[in-house]
N, C-alpha and C positions, 0 to 999 in steps of 0.2 A: 249594134251587134250584141252588146252586153244584155240589153233588155230582151231581145229575141232568145238569146241563150238561156236566160233565167226562166222565161215563161215556157220554154220547152221542157223544163224539169217537172217531175211529179209534184203535185201540190204539197205532199208531206215534206219532200226535200226542200221546197221553197219555204215552207213554214219553219223548218229547222234553221235555215240560213237567217231568216228574219228574227227568230227567237234569240239567237246568240251571236257572239263575236268569235269567228273562227280562230282556233288555236289559243283562245283565252281559257283560263281555268273555268270548269263547269260548276255551277252551284249544286247543291244536293239534289237528289233525284226528284223530290217533290216540287222544288222550285223550277227545275228543268222542265218537268212535265207540264206545270202550270204555264210557263212561258211558251212552250210549244203549242199548247191548247189555245192560248190567246192568239198566237200567230196563225194557227190553222183557221180559227174563226175569221181572222182578218183576210186571209187568202180566199176563203169561201165567200165572204161578203164582197170582195173585189178581186176577181180572177186575174185582173191585169196588174195587180200590185207587184212591184219589183223592189227588192231590197236596195236601199240607197248605197250600201257598201259593195254591191255586186259589180265585178268587172270581168270581162272576157278579153283575152289577148290572142292575137294571131302571131305566132313565131315562125320565122323562116330561118332555121339553123343552117349554118355553113360548115360547122364542125361539130361532130358528136363523138364522145369517147365512152367506151365501156371498159370497166375494170373487173377482173375476176381473180379471186384467190385460187391458187393451184394447190394440189394435195401436199406438195413439199413446202408449203408456206410462202411460196413466191407469188408473183402476180403476173397476170396476163393483161396487157393493155392494148386495145384496138382502137385506132382513130379512123373515123369516116369523114371524108370531105366531099362537099358537093361541088360539082363542076359547073361551068357556065351553061352547059346544055341541060342541067337538071339531074345528070347522072351522079352516082356516088361511087367513090373509090375508097378502099380501106387499106390500112397498113398496120403492122405491129410497131409499137413504139416502146421505148424504155419506160419502166415505171418511175 
């Protein structure tokens, strides 16, 4: 699944992933551009090239919460729960 997900992305997006490590500090723009250019060349040479670090996950959440600040500086919190039949219910919960 990870490979299929990666290959479905635009070639420039794939090159950017191959060129760097996500969330790590980026080098100066000249180094960044050079690394992306090398990665783009690699992707063009091998369209099936997949970044070794790429992972795709499928999540099946059972609980999801949303928090929202209110105008009076309070908070609104809504909890959604999935039921056995796949439906979702929601309720307000204390922040």
